[in-house]
TORLUMZA-25556 format. One record per residue: residue in one letter; x negated, y negated, z of N, C-alpha, C in turn; residue number from 1. Coordinates in pm, whole numbers, always signed. Each point is the difference from the previous one (the first is absolute). Layout:
! residues N
ATOM   type      n.X      n.Y      n.Z     ca.X     ca.Y     ca.Z      c.X      c.Y      c.Z   seq
ATOM      A        X        Y        Z        X        Y        Z        X        Y        Z   NUM
...
This chain:
! residues 304
ATOM   type      n.X      n.Y      n.Z     ca.X     ca.Y     ca.Z      c.X      c.Y      c.Z   seq
ATOM      M    +4804   -16072    -2056       -6      +75      +81     -126      -49      +96     1
ATOM      D      +40       -2     +129      -94      -10      +71      -44      +63     +130     2
ATOM      G     +102     +123      -20      -37     +136      +92      +72      -23      +95     3
ATOM      T      +61      -94      +46      +95      -26      +82     +170      +85      -25     4
ATOM      A       +2      +48      +90     +135     +121       -5     +104     -122      -44     5
ATOM      Q     +112      +62      -94     +110     -128      -31     +107     +137      +99     6
ATOM      Q     +124     -153      -25      +93      +51      +44     +115      +41     -107     7
ATOM      P      +78      +89      +18      +85       +5      -78     +100     -106      -59     8
ATOM      V      -47      +32     -152      +63     -181      -99     +126       +4       -8     9
ATOM      N      +96      +88      +39     +133      +24      -35      +80     +100     +117    10
ATOM      E     +129      -19      -13      +57     +109     +128      +42     +124      -77    11
ATOM      L      +28      -46      -99      +66      +66     -161      -85       +6      -89    12
ATOM      L      -72      +76      -53      -24      +40     -179     +153      +52      -62    13
ATOM      I       +9      -72     -131      +77      +49      -82      -77      +41     -132    14
ATOM      V      -11     +130      -55      -91      -33      -67     +156      +26     -195    15
ATOM      G      -77      -81      -50     +101       +0     -133      +86     -154       +9    16
ATOM      T      +59      -80      -71      +69     -112      -32     +100      +24     -104    17
ATOM      G     +101      +77       -9     +101      +58      -75     +121       +4      +67    18
ATOM      A     +115      +52      -52     +160      -89      +70      -15      +68     +142    19
ATOM      L      -55     +123      +11      +37      +13     +163      -92       +9      +76    20
ATOM      A     -137      -48       -9     -145      -51      +58      +74     -169      +36    21
ATOM      T      +65      -34      -65      +69     -184       -1      +82      +44     +127    22
ATOM      L     +126      +97      -48      +99      -45     +114      -44      +84     +152    23
ATOM      F     -107      +51      -28      -62      +52     +110      -57     -114      +98    24
ATOM      A      -68      -55      -81     -101     -143      +46     +117      -88      +48    25
ATOM      A      +79      -65      -89      +84      -78      +23     +103       -9     +166    26
ATOM      R       -4     +124      -26     +131      +29     +155     -107       -9      +89    27
ATOM      L     -105      +58       +7     -118      +28     +113      -39     -137      +36    28
ATOM      A      -54      -93     -129      -60     -103      +67      +69     -128      +86    29
ATOM      A     +111      +10     -124     +146     -117      +60      +52      +74     +171    30
ATOM      N      -56     +140       -6      +30       +3     +172     -130      -23      +86    31
ATOM      G     -115      -59      -16     -117      -29      +71     -111      +68      -21    32
ATOM      V      +31      +87      -70     -154     +125      -46      -84      -31      -95    33
ATOM      A     -146      -12      +56      -83      -57      -71      -42     +105     -166    34
ATOM      I      +21      -26      -83      -22      +76     -144      -58      -53      -60    35
ATOM      T      -96     +150      -28     -100      -49     -124      +16     +106     -115    36
ATOM      M      +61      -35     -127       -9      +33     -130     -110      +42      -83    37
ATOM      L      -16     +158      -40     -148       -8      -54      +67      +65     -141    38
ATOM      G      -40      -83      -94      +22      +66     -133      -21      -62     -146    39
ATOM      S      -31      +60     -121      -72      -72      -94      +48      -63     -106    40
ATOM      W     +142      -20      +21      +92     -117     -114      -66     -145      +74    41
ATOM      Q      -56      -53      -94      -69     -136      +37     +123      -77      +44    42
ATOM      T     +124       +2      -88      +52      -86      -49      +76      -10     +173    43
ATOM      G      +80     +138      +22      +75       +6     +108      -98      -21     +152    44
ATOM      L     -101      +13       +0      -36       -5     +114      -35     -171      +19    45
ATOM      D      -40     -119     -127      +31      -84      -35      +88     -107      +99    46
ATOM      A     +119      +57     -100     +127       -4      +91      +44      +15     +140    47
ATOM      L      -37     +108      +45      -18      +39     +145      -58      -81     +116    48
ATOM      E      -78      -15      -75      -98     -106      +60      +51      -92      +50    49
ATOM      K      +31     -112     -125      +51      -93       -1     +110      -34      +58    50
ATOM      N     +144     +133      -31     +130      -63      +51      +44     +100      +70    51
ATOM      G      -78      +78      +29       +6     +109     +106     +111     +172     -101    52
ATOM      A      +54      +63     +110      +77      +92      -64     +127      -11      +16    53
ATOM      C      +98      +17     -127      +97      -68      +14     +138     +121      -52    54
ATOM      L      +80       +4      +86     +100     +130      -47     +139      -64      +41    55
ATOM      T      +68       +6     -130     +122      -74      -67      +92     +112      +66    56
ATOM      L     +123      -41     +121      +79      +88      +63     +109      +32     -100    57
ATOM      A     +112      +80      +55     +102      +57     -106      +67     -124      -15    58
ATOM      D       +1     -138     +121     +149      -40       +8      -96     -178     -102    59
ATOM      G      -72      +37      -31      -93      -74      -83      -57      -98      +82    60
ATOM      S      -73      +13     +149      -34      -47      +41     -153       +6       -6    61
ATOM      A     -115      -94      +42     -162      +62       +4      -34      +29     +128    62
ATOM      L     -114      +81       -3      -69      +44     +156     -133       -6      -82    63
ATOM      T     -100     -101      +36     -133      -30      +39      -75      +19      +68    64
ATOM      G     -140      +74       -2      -86      -24     +120     -102      -46      -48    65
ATOM      R     -124      -17      +47     -106      -34      -20     -112     +119      -14    66
ATOM      V     -105       -3      -59      -57     +136       -1     -124      -30     -105    67
ATOM      A     -145      +68      +95     -105      -28      -90       +7     +117     -132    68
ATOM      A      -66      -15     -107      -12      +20     -108     -145      +21      -71    69
ATOM      V      -35     +144      +26     -135       -4      -59      -32     +150     -102    70
ATOM      S      -84      -46     -104      -14     +115      -47     -152      +81      +17    71
ATOM      D      -67      -26      +99     -151      +47      +23      +15     +101     +149    72
ATOM      P       +6     +107      -18       -4      +78     +160     -105      -12      +62    73
ATOM      S     -109      -51      -62     -113      -32     +100      -32     -178      +94    74
ATOM      T     +131      -28      -45      +91     -134     +100      +51      +50     +146    75
ATOM      L       +9      +70      -59     +108     +123     +141     -117      +58      +97    76
ATOM      N      +39       +7     +145      -68      +75      +69      +27      +72     +115    77
ATOM      R      +23     +117      +51      +77      +96      +65      +89      -32      +50    78
ATOM      V     +124       +7     -129     +169      +43       +9      -12      +80      +23    79
ATOM      R     +128       -5     +110      +23     +111     +110     +114      +63      -70    80
ATOM      L     +115      -47      -83     +135      -25      -94       -3      -18     -116    81
ATOM      A       -6      +95      -65      +59      -27     -152     +131      +64      -94    82
ATOM      L      +78     -101      -50     +108      +70      -96      -38      +39     -119    83
ATOM      V      -17      +83      -57      -34      +74     -143     +143       +3      -84    84
ATOM      L      +27     -125      -59     +120       -4      -94      -36      -62     -141    85
ATOM      V     -125     +112     -106      -32      -17      -97      +48      +75      -67    86
ATOM      K       -5       -7     -141      +64     +124      -93      -58     +128       -3    87
ATOM      S      +67     +101      -27     -102     +104      +33     -177      +30      -51    88
ATOM      W      +23      -55     -114     -118      -21      -91     -122      -50      +33    89
ATOM      Q      +33      -93     +121      -74     -118      +15      -65      +81     +150    90
ATOM      T      +52      +72      +31      -20      +97     +188     -159      -34       +6    91
ATOM      A      -44      +86     -118     -124      +74       +0     -127     -147      +26    92
ATOM      R      -19     -137      -39       -9     -128      +33      +39      -24      +82    93
ATOM      A     +108       +5      +63      +74      -48     +148     -142      +66      +99    94
ATOM      A      +10      +99      -35      -40     +133     +138     -159      -86      -30    95
ATOM      A      -59      -47      -81     -141      -13      -20       +9     -105      +12    96
ATOM      Q      +77     -128      +20      -87     -114      +94      +85      +34     +139    97
ATOM      L     +117      +83      +38       -5      +19     +159     -114      +41      +12    98
ATOM      R      -37      +93      -11     -133      +85       -3      -84      -80     +114    99
ATOM      G      -60     -119     -113      -59     -147      +62      +35      -67     +123   100
ATOM      C     +111       -1      +53     +103     -114      +41      +54      +52     +158   101
ATOM      L      +41     +111      -14     +104      +70      +92     -109      +50      +96   102
ATOM      S      +62      -30     +127     -116      +31     +132      +18     +186      -22   103
ATOM      D     -102       -5     +130      +15     +139      +18     +100      +80      +59   104
ATOM      D      +38      -47      +60     +118      -12      +88     +158      -71      -31   105
ATOM      G       +0      -54     -160      +89      -70      -80      +95     +140       -5   106
ATOM      L     +134      -40     -138      +75      +72      -10      +65      -85     -146   107
ATOM      A       -7      +99     -109      +98      -48     -142      +80      +68      +17   108
ATOM      V     +114      -21      -21     +116      +25      -24      +44      +20     -141   109
ATOM      S       -1     +116      -94     +100      -73     -112     +169      +48       -3   110
ATOM      L      +36      -85      -73     +153      -24      -33      +36       +6     -174   111
ATOM      Q      -46      +49      -28      -63      -12     -144     +139     +147      -37   112
ATOM      N       -7      -19     -167      +86      +97      -36      -86     +145      -72   113
ATOM      G      +45      +58      -23      -37     +112      -64      -89     +102      +71   114
ATOM      L      -71     +118      -35      -29     +100      +60     -197      -74      -31   115
ATOM      G      -44      +51     +129     -208      +39      -54      -85     -142     +133   116
ATOM      N     +128     -110      +21      -83     -153      +47      -79      +39      +97   117
ATOM      R      +74     +103     +121      -36      +42     +114     -163      +28      -42   118
ATOM      E       +4      +83      -81      -62     +146      +25     -150     -157      -91   119
ATOM      T      +76      -58      -87     -135     -105      -57     -106      -59     +110   120
ATOM      L     +101      -89     +108      -81      -44     +116      -64      +71      +74   121
ATOM      V      +25     +118      +18      -23      +68      +77     -140      +66      -21   122
ATOM      R      +11      +18     -141     -160       +5      -52      -89     -145      +33   123
ATOM      F      +58      -82      -51     -108     -116      +71       +0      -62     +110   124
ATOM      L      +84      +54     +108      -22      -35     +168      +22      +50      +73   125
ATOM      D      -12     +189       -4      +84     +116      +66      +98      -33     +103   126
ATOM      D      +55     +115       +8     +164      +16     +123      +39      -57      +58   127
ATOM      S     -123      -17      +83      +41     -108     +147      +30     -122      -32   128
ATOM      R       -5      -40     -159      +28     -143       -1      +91      -43      -97   129
ATOM      V      +44     +120      -58     +127      -32     -112     +109      +26      +81   130
ATOM      G     +150      -78      -35     +158      +14      +38      +56      +66     -126   131
ATOM      L     +111      +55      +30      +97       +9     -101     +159     -125       -1   132
ATOM      G      +88       +6      -75     +100      -92      +23      +56      +58     -108   133
ATOM      V     +135      -77      +42     +123      +36     -155       -4     -148      +26   134
ATOM      T      +71     -117      -46      +97      -84      -48     +112      +16     -107   135
ATOM      T     +141       -9      +26      +67      -14      -64     +102     -170      -14   136
ATOM      L      -81      -67      +64      +40     -151      -42      -45      -40     -163   137
ATOM      G      +82      -89      -86      -19      +31     -134      -54     -183      +31   138
ATOM      A      -81      -20     -127      -46     -149      -27      -32      -15     -158   139
ATOM      T      +23     -109      -36      -21      -31     -109     -113     -121      -59   140
ATOM      L     -106       -6      -24     -100     -135      -45      +40      -66      -50   141
ATOM      L      +11     -141       +5     +107      -87      -72     -132      -74      -56   142
ATOM      G     -100      -17      +31     -148      -77      -45     -100      +23     +102   143
ATOM      P      -87     -113      -13     -134      +37      +68      +38      -21     +143   144
ATOM      G      -15      +60      +74       +6      -26     +203     +182       +2       -3   145
ATOM      R      +77      +85      -72     +129      -97       +7      +81     +132       -1   146
ATOM      A      +76      +69      +78     +100     +129      -28     +146      -34      +31   147
ATOM      G      +45      +83      -53     +140      +22      +24      +48     +114      +92   148
ATOM      F     +110      -32      +82      +50     +120     +117      +37     +108     -112   149
ATOM      G       +0     +122       +1      +85     +102     -118      +79     +107      +44   150
ATOM      G      +34      -12     +174      +25      +80      +73      -10      +88     +111   151
ATOM      D      +77      -42     +148      -65      +67      +76      -36     +149      +62   152
ATOM      G      -98      +34      +68       -4     +111      +22      -94      +23     +122   153
ATOM      I      -63     +107      +20      -92      +66     +120     -145      +27      -53   154
ATOM      V      -66      -67      +85     -145      +37      +39      -39     +124     +108   155
ATOM      S      +10      +68      -67      -72     +143      +70     -165      +58       +2   156
ATOM      L      -22      +33     +120     -141       -9      +45      -13     +122       +6   157
ATOM      E     -149      +83      -50       -8     +172     +111      -81      -97     +117   158
ATOM      T      +23     +117      +99      -41      -40     +111     -166      +32      +43   159
ATOM      R      -66     -135      -24     -133       +2       -4      -65      -72     +122   160
ATOM      P     -139      +60      +62      -66      -75      +81       -4     -156      -33   161
ATOM      R      +16     -133      +97      -13     -120      -42      +75      -48      -86   162
ATOM      L     +104      +94       -7     +149      -11      -98      +74     -149      +69   163
ATOM      E      +32      -34     +120      +34      -70     +146       +5     -114      -29   164
ATOM      P      -72      -83      -60      -47     -169      -22     +110      -12     -150   165
ATOM      L      -12      +67      -48      +32      -51     -155     +167      +56      +29   166
ATOM      Q      +53      +80      +57     +136      +30      +21      +30     -103      +86   167
ATOM      K      -80      -65      +87      +77     -130      +54      -13     -151      -76   168
ATOM      L      -37       +4     -118     -104      -98      -53     +178       -1     -100   169
ATOM      L      +31     +138      -64     +150      -32     -101     +100      +31      +87   170
ATOM      N      +43      +36     +104     +106       -2     +105       +2     -144      +23   171
ATOM      G     -113     -105      +21       +2     -121      +29      +56      -88      -62   172
ATOM      A      -54      +35     -180      +57      -75     -109     +146      +92      -84   173
ATOM      G      +61      +62     +118     +157      +26      -84      -48     +118      -94   174
ATOM      F      -46     +115      +24      -48      +67      -75      +78     +145      +47   175
ATOM      R      +90      +54      -64      +55     +124      +87     -125     +117      -21   176
ATOM      V      -24      +68     +146     -146      +71      +11      +75     +136      +54   177
ATOM      D      -68      +98     -119       +9     +172      +84     -110      +35      -13   178
ATOM      I      -73      +37     +125     -122     +124       -8      +87      +90       -2   179
ATOM      V      -65      +72      -50      +38     +184      -27     -166      +97      +20   180
ATOM      P      +57      +76      +13     -106     +102      +16      -89      +47     -143   181
ATOM      D      +77      -16      -86      -73      +94     -119      +33      -97     -151   182
ATOM      A      -33      -72      -22      +43      -97     -124      +10      +38     -148   183
ATOM      R      -69     +164       -7      +39      +85     -128     +147      -26      -30   184
ATOM      A      +61      +90      +75     +140      -24      -59      +87     -124      -50   185
ATOM      L      -12     -118      +89      +36     -116      -48      -84      -65     -135   186
ATOM      L     -111      +41      +19     -119      +15     -169      +80      +64      -98   187
ATOM      W      +47     +104      +31      +47      +83     -131     +137      -69      -14   188
ATOM      G     +100      -17      +85     +119     -103       +3      +12     -136      -82   189
ATOM      K     -106      -63      +22      -50      -84      -67      -47      +13     -125   190
ATOM      L      -46     +126      -18      -42      +12     -184     +109      +49      -35   191
ATOM      V      +97      +45      +27     +166      +56      -62       +8     -142      -17   192
ATOM      V      +25      -89      +57      +87     -109      -57     -111      -81     -124   193
ATOM      N     -123      -26      +13     -114      -49      -84      +38      +52     -102   194
ATOM      A      +33     +153      +11      -40      +47     -175     +116      +15      -66   195
ATOM      A      +85      -41      +90     +167      +44      -55      +52     -162      -79   196
ATOM      I      -92     -126     +125      +70     -113      -51      -92      -66      -88   197
ATOM      N     -123       -5      +15     -122     -120      -26       -2      -13     -189   198
ATOM      P      -21     +137      +13      -45      +32     -193     +137      -29      -63   199
ATOM      L     +131      +34      +24     +146      -21      -75      -56     -167      -18   200
ATOM      T       -9      -73      +97      +33     -139      +41      -90      -73      -92   201
ATOM      A     -138      +66       -8      -99      -43      -70      +26       -7     -128   202
ATOM      L      +27     +116     -107      +26      +14     -104     +147      -17      -64   203
ATOM      L     +105      -33     +110     +120      -70      -70      -44     -146      +37   204
ATOM      R      -74      -44      +60      -34     -135      +28     +150      -55     +100   205
ATOM      V      +22     +107     +150     +104      -95      +43      +29      +27      +96   206
ATOM      P      +98      -90     +111      -65      +48     +152      +88      +71      +80   207
ATOM      N      -33      +90      +89       -8      +77      +26     +162      +49      +12   208
ATOM      G      +88      -84      +11     +139      +43      +19      +69      +11     -126   209
ATOM      A      -52      -58     -125      +16      +16     -113       -4     +172      -35   210
ATOM      L      -60      +70      +52      -12     +174      -19     +167      +75      +43   211
ATOM      L      +12      -75     +131     +135      +62       -6     +159      -66      -91   212
ATOM      T      -34     -103      -84     +132      -19      -96      -42      +77     -137   213
ATOM      H      -74      +36       -5      -39     +125     -112      +13     +126      +18   214
ATOM      A      +70      +95      -79      +59     +118      +47     -137     +119      -15   215
ATOM      G      -74      -63     -108     -102     +110      -63      -97      -82     +106   216
ATOM      A      -69      -88      +12     -148      -84      +90     +100      +50     +171   217
ATOM      C     +100      +46      +23      +28      +67     +111      -25     +139      +60   218
ATOM      A       -9      +32     -130      +42     +140      +27     -179      +70      -14   219
ATOM      L      -60      -86     -107     -136      +16       -5      -55      -29     +161   220
ATOM      M      +46      -87      +27      -90      -49     +133      +32     +116     +104   221
ATOM      G     +110      +86      +29      +53     +111      +79     -117     +111      -16   222
ATOM      G      +29      -15     -192     -151     +145       +9     -131      -33      +28   223
ATOM      L      -15     -102      -27     -179      -55      +44      +24      +58     +163   224
ATOM      A      +86      -41      +73      +51       -4     +154      -59     +134      +17   225
ATOM      N      +96      +71      -48      +80     +132       +3     -161     +100       +5   226
ATOM      E      -77      -33     -102      -98      +80      -68     -117      -51      +85   227
ATOM      T      -50      -96      +90     -133      -73      +55      +58      +71     +135   228
ATOM      A      +97      +12      +42      +68      +70     +177       +7     +151      -34   229
ATOM      A       -7      +76     -127      -39     +127       +7     -168      +36      -26   230
ATOM      V      -44      -83      +15     -173      +19       +5      -26      -18     +138   231
ATOM      A      +36      -99      +25      -32      -12     +153      +55     +118      +63   232
ATOM      R      +55      +21       +5     +120     +118      +70      -74     +115       -3   233
ATOM      A      -54       +9     -149     -132     +138      -52     -121       -8     +114   234
ATOM      L      -36     -113       +7     -111       -7     +115      +11      -37     +150   235
ATOM      G     +181      +59       +5      -34       +7     +158      +53     -133      +17   236
ATOM      V      +28     -103       +0      +47     -165      +21      +95      +14      +13   237
ATOM      E      +49      -26     +156     +157      -22      -24      +35     -190      +68   238
ATOM      L      +77       +3     -178      +54     -112      -22      +71      -93     +125   239
ATOM      P      +19     -126       +6      +85      -80      +61     +100      -25      +21   240
ATOM      F      +93      +54     -120     +100      +54      -81      +88     +108       -7   241
ATOM      D      +60       -3      -22      +64     +198      -56      +29      -86     -174   242
ATOM      D      +65      -52      -25      +59      -34     -161     -101      -77      -27   243
ATOM      P     -114       +2     -136      -91      -71       -3      +82      -49     -137   244
ATOM      A      +85      +23      -79      +62     -110      -82      +81     -101      +84   245
ATOM      A      +61      +29      +78      +68      -92     +104      -97     -134      +45   246
ATOM      A      -53      +79      +96     -137     -116      +41       -8      -64      -96   247
ATOM      V      -47       -3      -95      -80      -45      -80     +167      -85     -134   248
ATOM      E      +88      -12      +22     +102     -117      -44      +16      -23      +76   249
ATOM      A       -4      -22     +163      +42      -48     +101     -142     -151      +11   250
ATOM      V      -58      +72      -27     -176      -84       +3      +21     -102     -113   251
ATOM      A      +56       +3     -131      -23      -48     -115     +158     -100      +47   252
ATOM      R      +95      +44      +42     +110     -104      +41      -31     -136     +109   253
ATOM      R      -52      +70     +141      -49      -67      +37     -117      -99      -41   254
ATOM      T     -110       +4     -105      -74      -44      -28      +30      -50     -155   255
ATOM      S     +144      +24      +27      +45      -93     -168     -107      -82      -70   256
ATOM      P       +1     -126      +33      -48     -125      -86     -153      +74      +13   257
ATOM      N      -72      +35      +80     -181      +42      -26      -22       +3     -122   258
ATOM      H     -129      -34      -27      -62      +66     -154     -113      +97      +62   259
ATOM      S      +29      +80      -46      -93     +107     +100     -137      -51      -44   260
ATOM      S     -123      +66     +119     -165      -34      -42      -33      +49     -136   261
ATOM      M      +45     +109      -63      -38       +5     -151     +100      -56      -44   262
ATOM      L      +87      -42      -51      +15      -74      -93       -8     -108      +37   263
ATOM      Q      -63      -86     +100      -80     -123       -3     -121      +24      -21   264
ATOM      D      -81     +115       -7      -97      +65      -70      -27      -14     -152   265
ATOM      V     +162      +33      -67      -24      +26     -162      +29     -133      -33   266
ATOM      Q      +59     -111      +98       +2     -147      -93     -130      -59       -7   267
ATOM      R     -101      +60     +126     -129      -94       +5     -101     +104     -119   268
ATOM      G      +27      +99      -31     -141      +81      -24      +95     +140      -34   269
ATOM      P     -142      +60      -85       +0     +145      +12      -11      +81     +129   270
ATOM      Q      -54      -54     +105      -69      +59     +118     +155      +50      +75   271
ATOM      T      +18     +138      +40     +119       +3      +51      -50      +88     +125   272
ATOM      E      +66      +78      +83      -46      +88     +142      +81     +137      -78   273
ATOM      I      +54       -4     -138      +61     +166      -21     -108     +117      +38   274
ATOM      D     -139      -29      -42      -75     +137      +33      +35      +61     +192   275
ATOM      A       +3     -157      +44      +20      +64     +190     +127      +47      -23   276
ATOM      I      +82      -33      -59     +152      +51      +25      +41     +135      -67   277
ATOM      C      +37      -29     -132      +67      +98      -52     -131     +116      -81   278
ATOM      G     -101     -107       +7     -126      +99       -6       +8      +91     +113   279
ATOM      A      -36      -46      +83       -4      +92     +158      +76      +98       +4   280
ATOM      V     +145      -37      -79      +81     +128      +60      -35      +97     -162   281
ATOM      V      -61      -50      -78      -13     +124      -89      -77      +18      +20   282
ATOM      R     -121       +4      +56     -126      +42      +57      +33     +151     +121   283
ATOM      A      +64      -58      +94      +75      +72     +124     +108     +104      -82   284
ATOM      G      +74      -47      -87      +65     +130      -24      -75     +106      -50   285
ATOM      E     -107      -33     -104      -73     +110      -22      -73      +46      +95   286
ATOM      R      -43      -19     +106      -63      +82     +144     +140      +39      +29   287
ATOM      A      +87      -28       -8     +116      +80      +89      +56      +71      -44   288
ATOM      G      -15      +31     -160      +89      +51      -90     +143      -10      -42   289
ATOM      V      -16     -119      +27     +146      -96      -62       +5      -75     -126   290
ATOM      P     +117      -14      -39       -4      -45     -166      +17     -152      +16   291
ATOM      T      -52     -100      -25      +35      -95      -23      +24      -99     -119   292
ATOM      P      +80      +66     -105      +26      -75      -99      +10     -153       -1   293
ATOM      L     +121      -90      +57      +38      -72      -16     -146     -155      +77   294
ATOM      N      -77      +65     +118      -76      -80      +10     -168      -17      -49   295
ATOM      R      -16     +118      -82      -85      +20     -134      +31      -93     -100   296
ATOM      V     +143       -4      -20      +17     -149     -112      +21      -70      +37   297
ATOM      M      +24      -72      +97      -50     -109      +90     -146      -79      -31   298
ATOM      W      -82     +147      +80     -110      -53      -16      -81      +19      -94   299
ATOM      Q      +42      +65     -138      -45      -53     -140      +47     -107      -51   300
ATOM      M      +74      -65      +57     +129      -84      -61      -97     -134      +11   301
ATOM      L      -42      +20     +128      -76     -135     +101     -107       -9      -16   302
ATOM      T      -74      +72      -67     -179      +41       +0       -4      -65      -70   303
ATOM      P     -113     -164      -24      -31      -60      -98     -122      +90     -107   304
């Protein structure tokens, strides 16, 4: 370092190298956005650097975008926009990395599963540099640097200062973007879906749609959805749907071939996001005085 002020090395930093990170990187980079991906999975980083981010679409065709891929955040400087797409249990590490490379006027937006990610990012970055969003897009990791499209969806972003550049980038790459005044309702809406679908697919080793074809699994899925929704309502959260069980079934149907992120996690190893999903529901239920026996069982069964 010679002390000379550096220009930003990327137009958008994506923190993570998993399925959704690869989906976003491929679509954005193919649309001309300069993408840098920051991660810890060296095999994935090597593949991304060599071959780009590759997304296999529903019709079997492939979309590939060239990206830069790094493991050392100190090589980045004055990052102004970042998408955080790591697992919930990796958020603290990602936040520490961003603290060293996100500019003072930068914005890091979480599109992660579960509760608590925003709070972790704020501890490291402060509230003014943290944004929250929710996406219902689905993706399956096919290999290092390769993802398969797992279902269409929307990217909902909570309105924040400095958000407009990210919105423009996403719109330009064909993402459907909603700007909402408060993402809490959407975050809990997604939690209802994740708590109902993800642990069951992980335990049964089946894609999302298979839950609809088994009466017992479908009933349990509805029970988890209603239980999580009851906690949300007790906390004063107005969910984005009236019938939680029907909403979850609709998601499972729309993303029928998709392998949930939790299923993909258990296929790779024991670490999952169960603590930030069902575990978070149990803890919130205890605070609100709402029993959550189904979420507790899922949490216990998938905790290593």
